[in-house]
C-alpha positions in Angstrom: 92.2 28.0 17.5 94.0 25.3 15.9 93.6 22.8 18.7 95.4 19.7 18.1 96.4 20.4 14.7 99.7 22.7 14.8 101.0 21.6 11.4 101.4 25.1 10.2 103.2 26.3 13.4 105.6 23.4 13.1 106.2 23.8 9.2 107.1 27.5 9.8 108.8 27.6 13.3 110.4 24.1 13.5 112.2 22.4 10.7 113.7 19.3 12.5 111.9 16.0 12.9 112.2 16.0 16.5 109.6 18.5 17.4 107.3 17.2 14.8 107.7 13.7 16.3 106.9 15.1 19.8 103.8 17.0 18.5 102.6 13.8 16.6 103.0 11.8 19.9 101.2 14.4 22.0 98.5 14.4 19.6 98.2 10.7 19.6 98.3 10.2 23.3 95.7 13.2 23.6 93.4 11.2 21.3 94.0 7.9 23.3 93.1 9.5 26.7 96.7 9.5 28.1 96.6 12.9 29.3 99.6 12.8 31.5 101.8 11.8 28.6 100.2 14.3 26.4 101.1 17.1 28.8 104.5 15.9 29.4 105.2 16.1 25.4 103.7 19.4 25.0 105.6 20.8 28.0 108.9 19.6 26.3 107.9 21.3 23.3 107.2 24.5 25.1 110.6 24.1 27.1 112.5 23.4 23.8 111.9 27.1 22.9 108.6 27.1 21.5 106.2 29.0 23.8 103.3 29.7 21.8 99.5 30.4 22.4 98.7 27.0 20.7 101.1 24.9 22.7 100.0 26.4 26.0 96.3 25.9 25.0 96.7 22.3 24.3 98.8 21.9 27.5 96.0 23.5 29.5 93.5 21.1 27.9 95.7 17.9 28.8 96.4 19.2 32.2 92.5 20.0 32.9 91.5 16.5 31.7 94.4 14.9 33.8 92.7 16.5 36.9 95.3 19.1 37.4 92.9 22.2 37.3 95.4 24.7 38.8 98.0 24.1 36.3 95.5 24.0 33.6 94.5 27.5 34.5 98.1 28.8 34.6 98.8 27.1 31.1 95.8 28.9 29.8 96.7 32.2 31.3 99.9 32.0 29.6 98.3 31.2 26.4 96.0 34.1 26.8 98.9 36.6 27.1 100.4 35.1 23.8 97.0 34.9 22.1 94.6 37.5 23.8 92.2 37.2 21.1 91.5 33.5 21.1 87.9 32.8 22.4 88.6 29.2 23.0 91.4 29.9 25.7 88.9 32.7 27.2 86.2 30.1 27.4 88.2 27.3 28.9 89.4 30.1 31.6 85.9 31.1 32.4 84.7 27.5 33.0 87.6 26.7 35.1 87.2 29.9 37.3 83.6 29.0 38.2 85.0 25.7 39.8 87.6 27.2 42.0 86.9 27.7 45.6 88.2 31.3 46.1 85.9 33.3 43.8 88.1 36.4 43.9 86.5 39.6 42.2 89.1 40.2 39.6 88.3 43.2 37.3 89.1 42.0 33.8 87.4 45.0 32.2 89.3 47.4 29.8 91.5 50.1 31.3 93.4 53.1 29.9 94.9 51.1 27.3 91.8 49.2 26.3 93.5 47.4 23.3 95.7 45.3 25.7 92.6 43.0 25.9 93.1 42.1 22.3 96.8 42.9 21.6 99.7 40.9 22.8 102.6 42.8 24.5 104.6 41.7 21.5 102.0 43.0 19.0 101.8 46.1 20.7 105.6 46.6 20.6 106.0 45.8 16.9 103.0 48.4 16.1 104.8 50.9 18.4 108.0 50.4 16.4 106.3 50.4 13.0 104.5 53.7 13.8 107.6 55.4 15.2 109.4 54.2 12.1 106.8 55.6 9.7 106.9 59.2 11.6 110.7 59.0 11.1 110.2 58.4 7.5 107.8 61.1 7.2 110.1 63.6 9.0 112.9 62.6 6.2 110.4 63.3 3.3 109.5 66.5 4.9 113.1 67.6 5.0 114.2 66.3 1.4 110.8 67.6 -0.3 109.8 70.7 1.6 106.7 71.1 -0.8 105.1 67.9 0.7 102.8 68.5 3.7 103.9 65.8 6.4 102.8 67.3 9.7 99.3 66.1 9.6 100.1 62.4 8.6 102.9 62.6 11.1 100.6 63.6 13.9 98.0 60.9 13.0 100.6 58.3 12.9 102.8 59.7 15.9 99.7 59.8 18.4 98.7 56.2 18.2 102.4 55.4 18.3 103.2 57.1 21.4 100.2 55.6 23.1 101.2 52.1 22.2 104.8 52.9 23.3 103.3 53.8 26.6 101.0 50.8 26.6 103.9 48.5 25.8 105.8 49.9 28.6 103.0 49.6 31.0 102.5 46.0 30.1 106.2 45.3 30.7 106.3 47.0 34.1 103.2 45.4 35.5 103.5 43.1 38.0 103.1 39.5 37.0 99.9 37.5 37.6 100.0 34.2 39.5 97.8 31.0 39.9 97.8 29.0 43.4 98.9 25.6 42.4 98.6 23.9 45.8 95.4 22.6 46.9 95.6 24.7 50.0 98.3 27.2 51.1 98.5 29.6 54.2 99.1 33.1 53.5 101.2 34.5 56.2 102.3 38.0 57.5 105.9 37.8 56.8 108.3 35.7 54.6 111.8 34.1 55.4 112.7 32.5 58.5 110.4 34.3 60.5 107.2 33.7 58.4 104.9 35.6 60.8 101.2 34.6 61.3 98.7 33.2 59.2 96.5 35.6 57.7 94.2 33.5 55.4 94.4 30.8 53.3 94.1 30.4 49.4 93.1 27.4 47.4 94.1 25.8 44.0 93.0 28.1 41.0 93.1 31.2 43.0 94.5 34.1 40.8 96.9 36.6 42.3 99.4 39.2 41.6 102.8 38.5 42.5 105.2 40.8 44.3 108.7 40.6 45.7 110.4 37.4 46.4 112.5 36.6 49.6 114.3 33.5 49.5 111.9 30.6 49.2 109.0 32.9 49.8 106.9 35.2 47.4 104.5 38.1 48.2 101.0 37.8 46.7 98.2 40.3 46.6 94.6 39.7 46.1 92.1 42.2 44.2 90.5 43.2 47.5 93.9 44.7 48.8 94.8 41.8 51.1 98.7 40.7 51.0 100.7 38.1 52.3 103.6 35.6 51.8 103.4 32.1 50.4 106.2 29.3 49.5 107.4 29.9 46.0 106.3 26.5 44.9 102.7 27.1 45.9 102.2 29.5 43.1 102.9 29.5 39.5 103.9 32.7 37.6 102.2 34.0 34.5 105.0 34.2 32.3 105.1 32.1 28.9 108.9 32.5 29.1 109.2 30.8 32.8 109.6 27.2 33.3 106.7 25.1 33.4 106.1 24.3 37.3 106.8 20.4 37.6 103.5 18.3 38.6 105.0 17.2 42.0 103.6 17.8 44.5 100.3 16.7 42.6 97.2 18.8 43.3 95.3 17.5 46.5 98.5 17.9 48.7 99.1 21.2 50.5 102.2 23.0 50.1 104.5 23.1 53.2 104.6 26.4 54.8 107.6 26.0 57.0 
């Protein structure tokens, strides 16, 4: 993890002075202990079109030191999706999870596509594309040069490529994760104007799976099967391309449940 030093990233992905200036200011603010300012600057870089694992990692560090643990966890979850092999992100998330009130039993073990724990969705897609392209190339060679046996190489490449295609499709179609940002939020039996009865409560940092939206309400699901509706603003979505939730209301205030 490059931490605060993202010169390589900026040199390769950002040629203008503006983003470099923002990065330098964010680094200096973090070193000076102005974590609120550092978080704002890193957020600006991300929202300017640079959602990288390093920037989300730095944003999470600044938010955590600024006392915004839930938003830090959301930033680190997004960073982990982009850089799943980064041990620093995993370590920070594990430490933060031990401090949340709702210790939900989330199964983070390998599933059928076990490589999803070490490959981002984009990396899986690129590998699948390369594999399928290589199979197509072998097929062309086999038609042009009938004396060249391409069946076995095509099978050895095509099998993993098909698995990567299935894995990529699975990752893209999976419901997004979410992190509760409100200090306390009531989970209700229905959304919309008739919000039903209170089923249970969740607290800042609880990790959930997000379902359907209904106006200003969002369906959430827990690992133990419980489901319910919460206000949209009470939970942040684990999607690096989504807008960064604003810091207000600050943690320490409960989200309104209507």
